[in-house]
C-alpha positions as CSV (number, residue, x, y, z in Angstrom):
1,M,0.0,0.0,0.0
2,K,1.4,3.4,-0.9
3,I,2.2,5.6,2.0
4,P,0.4,9.0,1.7
5,V,2.5,12.0,0.9
6,H,-0.3,14.6,1.3
7,L,-0.2,14.4,5.1
8,K,1.9,16.5,7.4
9,H,4.6,13.8,8.0
10,K,6.7,13.8,4.8
11,P,8.4,10.4,4.2
12,I,12.0,10.5,3.0
13,I,12.7,6.7,3.4
14,E,9.9,4.2,3.6
15,V,8.9,0.6,3.8
16,E,5.6,0.2,1.9
17,N,3.6,-3.0,2.3
18,Y,4.9,-3.5,5.8
19,N,1.8,-5.5,6.5
20,R,3.4,-8.4,4.6
21,I,6.4,-8.5,6.9
22,D,5.1,-7.2,10.3
23,G,6.9,-9.4,12.8
24,P,4.8,-12.3,14.1
25,Y,1.7,-11.4,12.1
26,D,0.7,-13.4,9.1
27,A,0.8,-11.5,5.8
28,D,-2.0,-9.0,5.7
29,A,-3.1,-9.7,9.3
30,T,-2.1,-6.3,10.7
31,D,-3.1,-2.7,10.2
32,A,0.5,-1.5,10.1
33,M,0.8,-0.8,6.4
34,G,4.1,1.1,6.3
35,L,7.1,2.5,8.1
36,S,8.9,5.7,7.3
37,V,11.5,8.2,8.4
38,G,10.8,11.7,7.3
39,I,10.1,15.3,8.1
40,A,8.1,15.5,11.4
41,Q,4.6,16.7,11.3
42,W,5.2,19.2,14.1
43,N,7.8,21.1,12.1
44,K,7.4,24.8,11.6
45,A,9.2,27.1,9.0
46,G,12.9,26.7,9.4
47,L,12.8,23.4,11.4
48,T,13.7,20.1,9.9
49,D,13.1,17.6,12.8
50,L,13.0,14.0,11.6
51,S,10.6,11.4,12.9
52,A,9.9,7.7,12.5
53,K,6.3,6.7,11.8
54,V,4.2,3.6,11.7
55,W,1.4,4.0,9.2
56,R,-1.8,2.2,10.2
57,N,-4.8,1.6,8.0
58,P,-7.5,-0.8,9.3
59,G,-9.1,-0.9,5.9
60,E,-11.1,2.2,5.1
61,K,-8.7,5.1,5.6
62,W,-5.4,6.0,7.2
63,S,-5.8,5.8,11.0
64,R,-5.4,8.7,13.3
65,Q,-3.7,6.1,15.6
66,S,-0.6,6.0,13.3
67,E,2.3,6.6,15.6
68,E,5.0,9.2,15.0
69,L,8.1,9.4,17.2
70,P,11.2,11.7,17.1
71,L,14.1,9.7,15.9
72,H,16.0,9.8,19.2
73,R,13.0,8.2,20.9
74,A,12.7,5.5,18.3
75,I,16.5,4.8,18.8
76,D,16.0,4.8,22.6
77,L,13.1,2.3,22.3
78,A,15.3,0.1,20.0
79,T,18.1,0.3,22.6
80,L,15.7,-0.7,25.4
81,V,14.4,-3.6,23.4
82,C,18.0,-4.8,22.9
83,I,18.7,-4.5,26.6
84,A,15.5,-6.4,27.4
85,L,16.4,-9.2,25.1
86,D,19.9,-9.4,26.7
87,Y,18.3,-9.4,30.1
88,S,15.9,-12.2,29.2
89,K,18.8,-14.3,27.8
90,N,21.5,-13.5,30.4
91,G,19.7,-12.2,33.4
92,R,21.6,-9.0,33.6
93,L,20.8,-5.4,32.8
94,S,23.3,-3.1,30.9
95,L,23.8,-0.2,33.2
96,S,24.8,3.3,32.1
97,D,24.5,6.7,33.8
98,K,23.3,8.1,30.4
99,F,20.6,5.5,29.9
100,P,19.4,4.4,33.3
101,V,17.5,1.1,33.0
102,S,15.9,-0.7,35.8
103,R,13.4,-3.5,36.4
104,A,9.8,-2.3,36.8
């Protein structure tokens, strides 16, 4: 499915038809239709913040529940996932003053 270009988030790099490869879901069994990195929807004149976006479409139109994150938060979430996977495998948390992780 083509990711829309008429909305405020302007994709620069994209994964169309993400619904065919969305993790554990069977092909076409998800509403996540695309991923993109592009110009953030909250930009104003003179700003060029980038964001990562999951494009959701449950069938009729693009969902207002599509998520957009600043790139640094998307990277932080990916880092947290990697730490969680390491914790589940090895039982230890990677500790850092700059990225303080703890068990909930």
